[in-house]
N, C-alpha and C positions, 0 to 999 in steps of 0.2 A: 913881779915877773912880766918880762916882756912877751908877747904871745903874737904870733903871727897865724893868722886864720886863711888858709886857701879854700878857694871855692866859694869866696864872699858873696855872691849874687844868687846861687842855689837857694833851695828851702832852708835847708840847715844853715847855711852861711849867712843869710838874713835874720834867721831866728837868733844867732851868736849876735847879730848887729843890734835886735832889740832887747838883749837883755845884758849886753856887756858892761854896760854902766853900773850894774849892781855891784860889780868886782874892782877891787883896787889893783888893777893890773893894766898895763900899757898894751894896746893892740894895734895891731896892723891888720887890715883886711885886704887882699888882693883877690882879684878873678882873672879871667880869660884877657879882658882888654887892656889889662895891666901887666900880665904876665902869661906868656904862651906857655904853657904845662908840657906842650909836646917838645920844645927846644930845651935841650939838656943845657946848653951853655947860658940860655936865659934865666933858667931855674937857679942854675950854680951861681951866676951873677948876683942875682936878687936875694939870696940867702947870704952871700958874701957881705954884701952891701948892708944887710939888716940883721944882724947879728941878734939872736935871740934865746931864751929861755925853754921855750916850748912850741912846736908847730903843730897846729889842728888842721889836719887835711880833711876838708868837707868836698874837695873838688871830685868830680867823677862824671863819667859819661854814663848817661843813665837810659838812653833810648833802646830800649832792649831789642824792638824789634829791627831798629835801622843799624844795631850792632852787627847784624848778620851780614850785614853789606858794606858797612864800614869799620872792617875788623881792624885795619892798622891805626885807624884814629883812637877806635876805643882801646885797643891794649896800650898806646901811647898814653892816654889819659890815666886810665885805670890801673895800669902795672908797670910801666918804664918811668913815669912821674914819680910814682911812690917810690920805686927804686933809687933813683937819684936824691929823693929827699932822706930816704933812710940812711945811705950812703953818707949825706952831708951831717945827718944828726949824729951819725957813729963818730965822725973825724972831729966834731965839735963837742961832745957829750951834750948833745941838747935832745931833750925830751920829744917823744912824738906820740899824737893820737890820731889814729886813721879809723875811718869807717868802713864797712865793710857789708854784706849783704847777706841775706838769707838764701839767695839763689847761687850760694857755693855748694847746695845740697840739692839732691835730683828729686826731692820731694815724694820718694817712693816709700816712705817710712810711715807708719800710723802713728807714731808718738811724737811729741814735741823733741827737736833736736837740742842737744848740748853741745857745748863747745867742743869736746872730745870725739864727736862723730867724724866719721869719713866723710869728706867732702867728694862730690861727684856731679861738677855742675852740670845741667842738661841743654844749656843754651851759650853763645859766645860772651854774651855781657856777664853771667856767672863765672866764665873761665877766666877773663880779665880781670876781675875782682879777685878771683882765687889767687892768681898770679900776683896781684899787687900783696896780697896777704905773704905771699911765700918769700916775694922779695924783701919785705919789711922783716920778717923772721929770720931771713937770711944775713941780712947787713945790720940790723940795729938792734942793739944790746937792751935799749931803753924805749922800746914802741909797745903801744897799747892799741890793741885794735877792738873796736865795737863793732860788731855785726847788728844791722838793724833791719828792719822790713816796713815796706807800706808807709814813708813818710808823708805825712799831713800837715798844711798849715793855711795862714792866710795869704802865703805868699806864693805868686807862681800856680803852675797846673800840678793838680793832683787828684785821686780818685774821687774823693768828697765833694770838692769843688767843681770837678766834671759833672758829677751824677747831679748835683745840685741844680746847675745850669742847663742839662738836658731836661731834667724832670719839669722844668717850668717851659721850656719851649718846645719839646716834643708830646704828640699823643700817645706815643707807644714805645718803650726802649726795653732792650734784652740784655741782659747781662748774666755772665758764666755763674754755675754755681759747682762746679766740679774744680774748682781751685780754693782752697783753704789757706788763709793766712792772718798775720796781726798787722793792726795799723799802729803807727807811731806817730805822736806828738812831737812835732822837730822841735818846738820850742822847749818843750819839758826835756826833750834829749841834751839840747845846749845847756840848759841850766843843770843838769845833774852832772854833764861832762864835767862843767867847771868845779862843782863840788868833789869831784872824782880826783882833781889834780894833787890833792894833798895827800890822798888816800893811795894813789899808785905806787905800787914799790917798784924798787928796782929792777929791771929784768922784762923779760917779754911776757904778755898774757893776752888772751883772746876773752871777751865776755860778749853776752847776746843782752840786747836791750829793745823791747817793741812791749806796746801797752795790751791789755786784755781787753775784750776777749777775743778769740781765735773764731774767725767766721768765714764763710764763702764770699766771693764778691758780690753775689747776688743779695746775700743778707744785709751786708753793709748798705748796698744800695736801698734796700727796703726800710732800713732805719732813716734814710735821709728823706724817703718817699713820707714818712710817717710823719718825722718834724718838718718838713714843709708843707704837708696838707695837699700835696700834688694830686693831681685827678688823672695824672699820665699813667697808662696801663704798664705795669713793669713784669715783664717775662722772662722764663729763664732761657737763654742760649743753649740750643741744642747743638748747634756746630758755628763756632764762631772763628773765623780764620784768622791766624795770627802768624807772622814769618818766624818767631821763635817760639820753640816748646816752653812751656811754661810748667815748673813743678806744682804738683798736684796738692799735697800736703807740705806747706813751706811754714811752719810754725816754729818760732825760736822758743826755746826754754829759757827764761831769765832768772833763775833760781840763785844762779852764781852771782851775779851783780847785786842782788837783793841782800844775799845772806853775808858774802864776803866783804862787800864794799859798801852795805848797809844803805842801800838806794831803795826806795819805797816808789813804786811804780802804780800810777792811778789806772783807772779805767778810761778807755777813749772816749767815752760817752760826750762829756763836758767839751771836748776839744772839738766833735763832729758839730756839736751845736753851736760852737762860736762860729766855726767856717761857713755855716750855710746861714746865718743871721745876718 
């Protein structure tokens, strides 16, 4: 297959670049420095010049707080660009895999979210990602949407890398305990995505993918502290000001992808260890 990966320089895109040689496909990697995802004509021209069998769209605006003030840019990348890609895929009968987020849910539930639960984002980032989902569902009959949460990897900034750095540099840090989620190993997600290609049926589907266990951000930070042996004091943040509202219980149920698509999702512990060593 000929596969285009958009968002090549993000955590997930770089994870694809670290594993793609394991698979006998032709890959084209593109990011914002090669293609302006907010430029409709540029996206269409790029796709016309590079016909392919599958598009994997990792490109996303992920700055949750900044999204409240950069709404046009956020919507352009997270909703309008996926719509352009979905329309192209429909016309050319090209398969599309697109990544979305747990933030399409409001986090008011006390149970893990399944794919069929009602969406209700509580911040603009989540809204933009939901609009991207809706565009794909509307325009592309061969779209596969993977919702994920808390990506971590050895590439770029992520929660575990940030905590590891702060615990070495600071005498004391505070982390919120009132938000629960799951982290996701970006490299494993990339590998499992490639293994999913042959299993994806015709038509639209949405699945959830994240590693166990579900914890608060404070508890994840505590694991990093234990693994690093840091002497930094770790405190519970009682009031941590953030521009965007966060869902309190943002936990994805991943039974569908494990049972229906026979994907075995590992515990996140080993990935955490690799990032902080």
